[in-house]
N, C-alpha and C positions, 0 to 999 in steps of 0.2 A: 362605157366602162363603170361599172359598181366602184365607188370610192372606198377605199380601205379605212376601216375603225381606228381610231389612235390606240387601242388597248389592244389590238391582235397583232400576234407575231407570226412570222412564216417559221419554217422548220429551220432554214438557215439562220434565223434570228434567235432561235432557243438558246439560253444560257447552258453551255455543257456542263454536266453533271460532275462534281469534285470527285476524283479518283478515291475508292475506298480504300482505308488505311487497315494495314493487316493488324489484327489485334495481338498485344505481346502476350506472350504467355503469362498466366498468372503466379504470381510467387505464393499463393495460398491455395490451400486443398482441403476440401470439405470432405469430413469423415463420413462415410456411408451408415454408420452405427449409430453416432452420437449426434450427427450434422453439425458439429464444431467446426470452425475453421482454424486450421493448423499451419503457420508458416512453413514455407516449403523446408527450410534449412533447418528448422526444429524436426522436421518428420524425417528428414534423412540422417540426421545425428540419433535418433530415436529408433533408427531401423526399420522405417516404414511403419511403424506401429503408433496407433494415436496416442498420445499422452496422458487423454483423459477418460478412456472407455476401454484401452488396450486392445482396441480392434486391429488386426492384423491385415495391412494392405495385400493385395496381390502384387507380386514383384516380380522382375524379368529373371531370366536365367543368369545374365551376367551380373544383376545387383546381387543374387543369391550366392554366385561364387565368390564374391568381393566381400560378402559378410562372413561364409564358412572358412575359405581357405586363406593360409599365411599369405602375406603380400608379396606378389612376383613369383608364387611357387606354382600356380596353375598352368598346364600346358595342354591346350586342346588338340584332339587328336580326330582323324576322319574329318576335318572341318570341310572339305570341299564336294562331300557326296550329298547329292539334292535329288528330291523326289521328281518324278516324270507323272505321265500320264496313262497308266498302263491298260486302263479300260476303256480310254479315251471318252471319258465321263463328261459329260455336258448337260447343264440344266436349260430352263427356259429363260435365264436371264443370264448366264455367265457361263465360261468354259473353264474347266479345272484347271488347265495348263496356264491361261490367263490370270487365273485365281493366283495360284502359286508364285507367278513373277510379281504381282502387285504386293503378295504379302512379304515376299523376300526384301522388296525394295522398302517397303514400310517399316518391317523389324529389323532389316541388316543382319538376318538370320538365313541360314540355308534350309533349315528344318527346324520342328519342333523341340528337339533334345541337343543339348551341348553335352560332349563326352569329353572328358580328359584325366589326367593325372595331375593331382597337386598334394600340398601338404596341409594337415588340419592339426595345429600346434605341433608342428614337425614331425607326423605322422604321414607317411606317404600313402595316399590313398587314390583308387580307380573310381572314376564318379560319372553319372549321368544326371544331367540336370535338365527337366522339362519346363517348357516356356507356354505360357496360358495365351500369350499374345500370337503365337502363330497357330493358325486354326484351331484354338481352343486347346493347344497340347495336344492334340489327338495323335494317336498311334497311328501313324503310315508306315508303310514298308520301310522306308528309309530310317525311321524313328528306331524300329526293332530291329532293324540292322546294325545300327550304330550303338545301340546298347548291347547287343550281342557280340560285337567285334571288341568293345571295352569290356566286358566280361572275361572274354578271351585272353584278352591282353593280360589281365589280372592275375588269371590263371597261368600264364606263360612266366610273368616276372614275381608272382606269388605276392600281390596286393590285397588287401580288403576291399569292399567295393559298399560305396554309399549312392543310392539312388534317389533322388528328390523329386517327386511327382506333382504334377498339376497339371490335371487333364479331363478334358469332357469323355474320352473313351476313345474308340477306334474310330478312324475316319471314312465315313461313309462312301467319299468318293473312290476310295480304291478296294471297296468290297472286300472278298474273300482274302486279297492279298494283306489286307490290314489284320483280319483276324488271324491269320496265320502267324503273325508276329508273338500272338500270346503264347502259344506253344514253343516259337522260336526261343524266346527270351527265358522263358520258364525252364526248358532245356538246359539251356546256359547255366541258369543259377542251380540246377541241379549237379553240374558239372563243378561248379565252384563249392557247392557243400562236400561232393565227394574229395576234394583237395584240402577240406577242413580250414577252408579260408572264409572270413567272416562277411555277412552281408547285412548292411542296415538300412533299411527303407524308412523313408521319411515324407509322410504324407501332408500336402498343404492343400489349401483351397482352391478350387475342388480338386476331389481324386475319385474319379466316378468310370463307369463302364468297364470297357474290356482293360484298360491300366489296372483296375483294381482287382478285376478277376485273373488277373496273371502277375506280373513280377511286383506290383506294390505291395501285395499282401504275403510275400514270400520270404520277407526278410527275417534272419534270426532275431532280429530286434526290431519292432516297428514303433516308430515315432510318429506323433502329429503335432503340428501345433495348434493352439486352442482355438475352438470352433470351426474347426476345417469342416467341409460337406466332404463325407466320405462313404461310398456307397457304389452300388452296381446301377440299378435304376434310380433315378431323382425322386424325391418325395411326393412330386405332384403325379407322377406316372404311377407311383404305389397307390397312393389315395384314390385314383380313379379306376385302378385295376380292384382292389378290395372293397372299394365302396366304404371306407372307414376313415376316420380322422385318426391322423399318427400322433404317437405320445410327443410331448413337448422336447425340443432338442433332438428327435430321432436324426440319426444318420450323422450327428456332430460328432467330433472327437471325444468329449467327455461322456457322451452316451456309448460310446463304442469303448473307450476304457471301462465303463462300469460294467459294460457285458463282455469282457474278457477278450475283445477283437483286436485289441492294439495293446502295447505293453506301457505307454508312459506319452502324456501330455507334455510337451516342453515349449516353454516361451521362446520366441525368437533370440532374445537378446542372452538366452544360456544355452542355445542350441551348439553353437560351436565347441563350449567346454565340455557339454554334456558326449558330444559325439566323439572328442579326444578321450575322455574318460572311458568311455565304451570299448572303444577301439584297443586301447591300451590294458584292458582287462580280458579282450578276447585275443587278441595275438600274443 
C-alpha cells in the first residue's frame, strides 16, 4: 500500500468553505449621467433627481404617486386585474405565463399600470401611472383595459384625467391583443373630450412605441420631464433605416418642445404644482 504524503488531503479532510454573506444594499447611488455618487437619502429628498447634473432617475409608479398626489388621498381601482397568456406565447428560453408570475413577484405589481383616483393639491383627479419596471411599461391588454376603465370612471363621475407614461411600447408577447389597446384607449379619450373633461398627458423617460402612438400624445396639454426619450421608433432603429446620423438631442423632450410636438418641459420638483395650476385653469 502506497504511503500517504503528509501534504495531501482527502475530500473528507477538506476545509469547508465559509458561507457567502449577502451583500447589503448600498446607501449610495451612481448617477448614470455625471457618474457621481449620491447618498440615497439625499436622492429621495431630491425626488430622485441628481443634485449635481439634474438627471431625472426612472422611478416606480408608487414613487410617482407619492410625489404627485396629496398624502393619503390616492385610492387604487381595478387593482386585482392581471394578464394571462392569450396567445400561449413561449420563446426558446421562457414561457410568458411564467415570466409574468416572476415579474409580479419581483415588482409587487399586477401589471405595468396603476390606476386610481386621488387629489393633486386638493383637486380630485383620475389617473393612470405606468411603471417601467414591469415588462418595460409595455402596453398589454390589461394595461389598455385598466386605462380605459379609469377614463370611463372619470367620465361617469366627471373628473379630469392625468396619465403618466413610461413605456417601451406594445407588448410583443400579446401581439394583436396589445395593438388593439391603442384604438381602445384613444376611443375612450375621445369620449372624455366630448364631455369637455380635461386630459393632461405626462411623458417620462422613456415613452416610445404604441404608447406614444396612442394615449400619450392625445393630451389637451402634453408635459414632459427634462431629457426624456420620446418617440415611436428608437433613434438607433431610425439611423439604421435612413442611413443617416440624427441631430443632437433628437427625440428628447427639449427637441420635441422646440418642434411643437409637446407643450412644456417641467422639472420633477415643479410637476405637482404645474399640474394643479393647469387643472384649476381647465376645470
